[in-house]
C-alpha positions in Angstrom: 0.0 0.0 0.0 1.3 3.4 -1.0 0.1 6.7 0.4 0.7 10.1 -0.9 -0.4 13.5 0.2 -0.4 16.2 -2.5 -1.6 19.7 -3.1 -5.0 20.0 -4.9 -4.9 22.1 -8.0 -7.3 25.0 -8.2 -9.2 23.3 -11.0 -9.7 19.7 -9.6 -10.5 17.1 -12.2 -14.2 16.5 -12.8 -15.8 13.7 -10.9 -17.3 12.1 -14.0 -19.1 13.1 -17.1 -22.4 13.6 -15.3 -23.6 17.2 -15.0 -24.7 16.4 -11.4 -21.1 16.7 -10.3 -19.3 20.0 -10.1 -15.7 20.3 -11.5 -14.9 22.5 -8.6 -15.3 19.7 -5.9 -12.1 19.0 -4.0 -11.5 15.3 -3.3 -10.2 14.6 0.2 -9.2 10.9 -0.3 -8.8 8.8 -3.4 -8.3 5.0 -3.0 -7.1 3.4 -6.3 -6.2 -0.1 -7.5 -8.0 -2.0 -4.7 -10.4 -4.8 -5.2 -13.8 -3.4 -4.1 -16.2 -5.7 -2.3 -19.3 -3.5 -1.9 -21.1 -5.4 0.9 -23.9 -6.8 -1.2 -22.4 -10.3 -1.4 -21.3 -9.9 -5.0 -17.8 -10.7 -6.0 -15.2 -8.0 -5.8 -14.2 -5.9 -8.8 -11.3 -3.4 -9.2 -12.7 0.1 -8.8 -11.5 3.3 -7.3 -13.3 5.2 -4.6 -13.4 9.0 -3.9 -14.2 10.5 -0.5 -15.2 14.1 0.3 -16.0 15.0 3.8 -17.9 12.1 5.3 -19.3 10.6 2.1 -18.3 8.4 -0.8 -18.9 10.7 -3.8 -17.7 8.5 -6.7 -16.8 5.0 -7.6 -15.2 3.8 -10.9 -12.0 4.4 -12.9 -10.8 7.6 -11.1 -7.0 7.3 -11.5 -6.9 10.6 -13.5 -8.4 12.5 -10.6 -6.6 14.7 -8.1 -7.0 14.4 -4.3 -5.4 15.7 -1.1 -4.6 12.1 -0.1 -4.0 9.2 -2.5 -4.0 5.6 -1.3 -2.7 2.9 -3.6 -4.5 -0.3 -2.6 -2.9 -2.6 -5.1 -3.2 -6.2 -3.8 -5.6 -5.2 -1.1 -9.4 -5.4 -0.7 -11.6 -2.4 0.1 -14.9 -3.2 2.0 -17.5 -1.3 3.9 -16.5 -0.8 7.6 -17.5 -3.9 9.6 -20.6 -3.6 11.8 -20.5 -5.5 15.1 -24.2 -6.2 15.7 -23.7 -7.9 19.1 -21.6 -6.0 21.6 -21.5 -5.0 25.2 -19.5 -1.9 24.4 -22.0 0.5 26.0 -19.5 2.0 28.5 -16.3 0.9 26.7 -16.8 3.5 24.0 -16.8 6.1 26.7 -13.9 4.9 28.8 -11.7 3.9 25.8 -12.9 6.0 22.9 -10.2 4.9 20.5 -11.8 1.4 20.7 -8.6 -0.3 19.5 -10.1 -3.8 20.1 -12.7 -3.1 17.5 -11.2 -0.6 15.0 -8.1 -2.8 14.7 -10.5 -5.5 13.3 -12.0 -3.1 10.7 -15.1 -2.5 12.8 -16.6 1.0 12.3 -20.0 0.6 14.0 -21.3 -1.3 17.0 -24.7 -2.2 18.3 -24.8 -1.9 22.1 -27.5 -2.8 24.7 -27.7 -6.5 23.8 -28.9 -9.5 25.9 -31.2 -7.3 28.0 -28.4 -5.3 29.5 -27.8 -1.6 28.6 -26.1 1.3 30.3 -29.1 3.4 29.7 -31.5 3.8 31.3 -29.6 2.6 34.4 -28.8 4.4 37.6 -28.4 2.8 41.1 -26.6 3.5 44.3 -25.8 -0.2 44.6 -23.4 -2.4 42.6 -24.9 -3.3 39.2 -26.8 -6.6 39.2 -25.8 -9.6 37.2 -25.3 -9.6 34.2 -25.4 -5.8 34.0 -22.1 -5.9 35.9 -20.5 -7.2 32.7 -20.6 -3.6 31.4 -18.7 -1.7 34.0 -18.2 -0.4 37.5 -21.0 1.1 39.6 -19.8 4.7 39.2 -20.0 4.4 35.4 -23.8 3.9 35.4 -25.0 7.4 35.4 -27.5 7.6 32.5 -31.1 7.9 33.6 -32.2 8.1 29.9 -30.7 7.6 26.5 -30.3 11.3 25.8 -27.9 11.6 28.7 -25.8 8.8 27.2 -25.9 10.4 23.7 -24.8 13.7 25.3 -21.8 12.0 26.9 -21.0 10.2 23.7 -20.8 13.5 21.8 -18.5 14.9 24.4 -16.2 11.9 24.3 -16.1 11.6 20.5 -15.4 7.9 20.2 -13.6 6.5 17.1 -16.6 4.3 16.0 -20.3 4.7 15.4 -22.8 3.4 18.0 -26.5 2.4 17.7 -28.3 1.4 20.9 -30.8 -1.2 22.1 -32.6 -0.8 25.4 -32.2 -3.7 27.8 -35.1 -5.4 29.4 -33.1 -6.3 32.6 -31.9 -2.7 32.9 -35.6 -1.6 32.7 -36.5 -4.2 35.4 -33.7 -3.0 37.7 -35.0 0.6 37.5 -38.5 -0.1 38.6 -38.5 -3.4 40.6 -37.3 -4.0 44.1 -36.8 -7.7 43.4 -36.1 -9.3 40.0 -36.8 -12.9 40.9 -40.5 -12.5 40.1 -42.8 -11.3 37.4 -43.3 -7.5 37.1 -46.6 -6.1 38.4 -48.9 -4.2 36.0 -47.8 -1.0 37.6 -44.1 -1.9 37.1 -44.7 -2.9 33.5 -46.4 0.5 33.0 -43.2 2.2 34.3 -41.0 0.1 32.1 -43.2 1.0 29.1 -42.7 4.7 29.8 -38.9 4.3 30.1 -38.8 2.3 26.9 -41.0 4.7 25.0 -38.7 7.6 26.1 -35.6 5.8 24.9 -37.2 5.0 21.5 -38.2 8.6 21.1 -34.6 9.6 21.9 -33.2 7.3 19.3 -32.9 3.7 20.5 -32.9 1.2 17.6 -34.9 -1.4 19.5 -35.3 -3.5 22.6 -33.4 -6.6 23.8 -34.0 -9.3 26.3 -31.7 -11.8 28.1 -34.3 -14.2 29.3 -31.8 -16.9 30.2 -30.3 -14.8 33.0 -31.6 -15.2 36.5 -32.7 -11.5 36.7 -34.9 -11.8 33.7 -35.9 -15.4 33.6 -38.9 -14.9 35.9 -40.4 -12.5 33.4 -43.3 -14.2 31.8 -43.9 -13.9 28.0 -46.8 -11.4 28.7 -44.3 -9.0 30.4 -42.0 -9.1 27.4 -44.9 -8.8 25.0 -46.1 -5.6 26.6 -42.8 -4.0 26.0 -42.1 -5.4 22.5 -45.6 -4.1 21.5 -44.2 -0.5 21.5 -41.6 -1.2 18.9 -43.7 -1.1 15.8 -44.5 2.5 16.2 -40.8 3.3 16.0 -39.7 0.9 13.2 -37.6 -0.7 15.9 -36.5 -4.3 16.3 -36.7 -7.0 19.0 -33.4 -8.8 19.7 -33.3 -11.6 22.2 -30.9 -13.8 24.1 -33.3 -16.8 24.2 -34.8 -18.2 27.4 -32.6 -21.2 26.8 -30.0 -22.2 24.1 -29.8 -25.7 25.5 -32.3 -28.6 25.1 -35.4 -26.4 25.1 -34.2 -24.1 22.3 -37.1 -24.8 20.0 -39.7 -23.7 22.6 -37.5 -20.7 23.3 -37.4 -19.8 19.6 -41.2 -20.2 19.4 -41.6 -17.7 22.3 -39.5 -15.2 20.5 -41.3 -15.7 17.2 -44.7 -15.3 18.9 -43.7 -12.1 20.6 -42.4 -10.6 17.5 -45.2 -11.7 15.3 -47.9 -10.3 17.6 -46.1 -6.9 17.6 -45.4 -7.1 13.9 -41.7 -6.3 14.4 -38.5 -8.0 13.2 -36.9 -10.5 15.5 -33.1 -11.0 15.8 -31.9 -14.1 17.7 -28.8 -13.3 19.6 -25.7 -15.4 19.2 -27.6 -18.4 17.8 -26.0 -21.6 18.9 -26.6 -25.2 20.0 -25.4 -25.1 23.6 -24.6 -28.1 25.6 -23.5 -31.6 24.6 -27.1 -32.9 24.2 -27.7 -30.2 21.5 -24.6 -30.9 19.4 -25.6 -31.6 15.8 -29.0 -29.8 15.9 -28.0 -26.8 13.9 -29.8 -28.0 10.8 -33.0 -28.7 12.7 -32.9 -25.3 14.4 -32.3 -23.4 11.1 -35.2 -25.4 9.4 -37.4 -24.3 12.3 -36.4 -20.6 11.8 -36.9 -20.8 8.1 -40.3 -22.3 8.4 -41.3 -19.3 10.6 -39.7 -16.9 8.2 -42.6 -17.5 5.8 -44.8 -15.5 8.1 -42.5 -12.9 9.8 -39.1 -11.3 9.6 -36.4 -13.3 11.5 -32.6 -13.1 11.5 -29.8 -13.9 13.9 -26.2 -13.2 14.8 -23.4 -15.6 15.5 -19.7 -15.5 16.4 -17.0 -17.7 14.9 -16.0 -19.7 17.9 -17.2 -22.9 19.5 -17.0 -21.5 23.0 -19.2 -18.9 24.7 -18.5 -16.4 27.5 -20.5 -14.7 30.2 -20.9 -14.6 34.0 -20.5 -17.9 35.8 -24.0 -19.4 35.6 -24.9 -22.2 38.0 -27.4 -23.5 35.6 -24.6 -24.1 33.0 -22.3 -26.0 35.4 -21.6 -29.5 33.9 -19.0 -32.1 33.5 -19.9 -32.4 29.8 -17.4 -29.7 28.6 -14.6 -27.5 30.0 -15.5 -24.3 31.9 -12.7 -21.8 32.2 -12.9 -19.2 34.9 -11.8 -15.7 33.7 -12.4 -13.7 36.9 -13.8 -14.1 40.4 -14.5 -11.4 43.0 -14.1 -13.4 46.1 -11.3 -15.6 44.7 -9.3 -13.6 42.1 -6.4 -16.0 42.5 -8.5 -18.7 40.9 -8.8 -16.9 37.6 -7.4 -18.5 34.5 -8.0 -22.0 35.7 -10.7 -24.5 34.8 -13.6 -25.0 37.1 -12.7 -28.7 37.4 -9.2 -27.9 38.5 -10.5 -25.4 41.2 -13.1 -28.0 42.4 -10.3 -30.6 42.7 -8.1 -28.1 44.7 -11.0 -27.4 47.1 -12.1 -31.1 47.1 -15.7 -30.1 46.4 -18.2 -30.6 43.6 -18.2 -28.5 40.4 -21.4 -26.8 41.6 -20.1 -26.0 45.0 -16.9 -24.6 43.5 -19.0 -22.4 41.2 -21.0 -21.1 44.1 -17.9 -20.2 46.1 -16.4 -18.3 43.0 -19.5 -16.1 42.4 -19.7 -13.5 41.2 -17.4 -14.6 38.5 -16.9 -14.9 34.7 -16.4 -18.0 32.6 -15.7 -19.3 29.1 -17.9 -22.3 28.3 -16.4 -24.8 25.7 -19.9 -26.1 25.1 -20.4 -25.9 21.3 -19.9 -28.3 18.4 -17.7 -26.8 15.6 -19.9 -28.1 12.7 -22.9 -26.4 14.3 -20.9 -23.1 14.4 -20.2 -23.5 10.7 -23.7 -24.4 9.7 -25.2 -21.4 11.5 -22.6 -19.1 10.0 -23.6 -20.3 6.5 -27.2 -19.4 7.0 -28.0 -16.5 4.6 -29.7 -14.5 7.4 -26.9 -14.8 10.0 -24.9 -11.7 10.8 -21.6 -11.6 12.5 -21.4 -10.2 16.1 -18.5 -10.6 18.6 -20.4 -10.6 21.9 -17.1 -9.6 23.4 -16.8 -8.5 27.0 -14.3 -5.6 27.3 -14.3 -5.5 31.1 -13.3 -9.1 31.4 -9.6 -9.2 32.6 -9.1 -12.3 30.5 -11.6 -12.0 27.8 -12.8 -14.5 25.2 -10.6 -14.0 22.1 -13.7 -12.9 20.1 -13.4 -9.4 21.6 -10.2 -8.9 19.5 -10.4 -11.4 16.7 -14.0 -12.1 15.5 -14.0 -10.3 12.1 -10.5 -11.2 10.9 -11.2 -14.8 12.0 -14.3 -15.0 9.8 -12.4 -13.6 6.8 -9.1 -15.4 7.3 -9.9 -18.7 9.0 -13.4 -19.4 7.8 -13.5 -17.8 4.4 -9.9 -18.1 3.1 -8.5 -21.1 4.9 -11.6 -23.3 5.5 -13.8 -22.2 2.6 -16.8 -22.2 4.9 -18.0 -19.0 3.2 -17.0 -17.2 0.1 -15.1 -14.0 1.0 -17.9 -11.8 -0.4 -20.5 -13.6 1.7 -18.4 -13.2 4.8 -18.1 -9.5 4.2 -21.9 -9.2 3.5 -22.6 -10.8 6.9 -20.7 -8.1 8.6 -21.7 -5.1 6.4 -24.6 -4.9 4.1 -26.8 -7.5 5.8 -26.1 -6.0 9.2 -26.9 -2.4 8.0 -30.1 -3.6 6.4 -31.3 -5.6 9.4 -30.6 -2.7 11.9 -31.6 0.0 9.5 -28.4 1.9 9.5 -29.1 4.4 6.8 -26.4 4.8 4.1 -24.0 2.4 5.7 -22.9 -1.1 5.2 -22.4 -0.7 1.4 -19.8 1.0 -0.8 -22.1 3.2 -2.8 -22.1 6.8 -4.0 -23.7 9.1 -1.4 -23.1 6.6 1.4 -21.1 7.4 4.5 -17.4 6.6 4.1 -17.0 3.9 6.7 -14.4 1.7 5.0 -11.7 -0.9 5.7 -8.7 -1.7 3.5 -7.2 -5.1 4.2 -5.0 -7.8 2.8 -7.1 -10.9 2.0 -4.0 -13.0 1.8 -2.8 -12.2 5.4 -5.8 -11.2 7.4 -5.8 -13.3 10.5 -7.0 -13.3 14.1 -4.2 -13.5 16.6 -6.1 -13.5 19.9 -6.4 -16.9 21.5 -7.9 -18.4 24.6 -4.5 -18.3 26.3 -3.5 -14.9 24.8 -6.8 -13.1 24.3 -5.6 -9.5 24.0 -3.8 -9.4 20.6 -4.2 -7.2 17.5 -5.3 -9.0 14.4 -3.1 -9.0 11.3 -3.9 -7.7 7.8 -6.0 -4.6 8.5 -4.2 -1.7 6.7 -6.5 1.3 7.0 -9.9 2.1 8.5 -12.0 5.2 7.7 -14.9 6.3 9.9 -17.2 8.9 8.4 -14.5 9.8 5.9 -11.8 10.2 8.5 -8.7 8.0 8.4 -8.8 6.6 11.9 -6.6 3.6 11.9 -3.4 2.8 10.0 -0.3 0.7 10.6 -1.8 -0.9 13.8 -2.5 2.4 15.5 -5.0 5.1 15.8 -4.3 7.9 13.3 -6.3 10.9 14.5 -6.4 12.4 18.0 -10.2 12.7 18.0 -12.7 10.2 16.8 -15.3 10.7 14.1 -17.8 8.2 15.4 -21.5 9.2 15.6 -24.5 8.0 17.4 -26.9 6.4 14.9 -30.6 6.4 15.3 -33.8 5.7 13.2 -32.2 6.2 9.8 -30.7 9.5 11.0 -27.5 10.7 12.5 -27.9 12.2 16.0 
């Protein structure tokens, strides 16, 4: 890759032969000689791209044009900036605005507020409840409404774009004195008011984490009352199912029923076949989804690993697969050991060891590799990392998800064609989450772009060394601003924006 900065002549070359373009427009950045994969799923073609301000203003043979900055992308591939549709970056974008763990993967936009947990609306004088505690420390939860979060976002100026979901568990925690029960009609009414306010202030939708203890007691009727609001705002319903284990079909049916009654799109979070009894069921689960897609809009996200990560859940304690402890508040010295090893040291059962460690975090090696591949191939599955930035020993998906798809699964294993892999993290994601003028390389679209080497792109993060920058990402632009180059942030201030309802806030 060659980069030149040059003076722009007074009479800049015309954009093209169309009268709609002025010959007086100055081009900020011109990227030439790269293979362009536009996010649609179509194969790449060699085309040049011109950027002015925050937009792509022309695509084609532009080598005769003049620009302030010229990027020669020979041998490289230019794609839309990757969209991480499943994150828990709500507070991370404020505490670490350069977002090196994401932008170093080519990610330019993230969806926060997944799995029923969101930093807004959430305020409490107590420690955040499980699993909201995955997001950050007590003093960081200071957003009584989404507008307060957006205001802080604009002050911080993160390097990536953010769109937000509102978490069901966060709503429950704001209005209920105890979460191990169903909400009363009065409490549901209060949650409805909070959710409506967030939707009016720009939330993209609503998420649930019904598998978690602090939401599991919520009956379907409670969820339905909240999801019912979404249609008025063209919003979506995203759900971490009530179970991803043996009862997953019934859990899917609950999600489908809720979405269908409200007439809103449903996104199944991190679709998987969890637990040894479920291994090999991916085909059955996808067939069930596809039969229901005949009557409603359903999609899903997935991550390219056969292990999950979350808080240490007693309901998931088993001898069937390895459980690796990443942190423990009462016993920090036991981190980075397996639960089985800890139980043996203490001479107790796995369940008793897990109880002693809580609150704690864990990686669960409870998925079957072929199921991961089958779900990844589904035409409606998007890529999301589900990374936990506060985990002191995070799952490698936090740093490696997107290069892993493109390098390991597309190039090395041929699970997906490269253009399909890119589509699942760009155009498909932007379409499902209604991110206007993003996710594709098209004239008039925002210049969120990533230039990478398809021959060398590779995830480096591993379960033993989870914090590691991926290889092969050359340049990343966010809203037209070169933000990442040569494995480092380029600018001192981010160009990220808060994205809402087909508008930029």
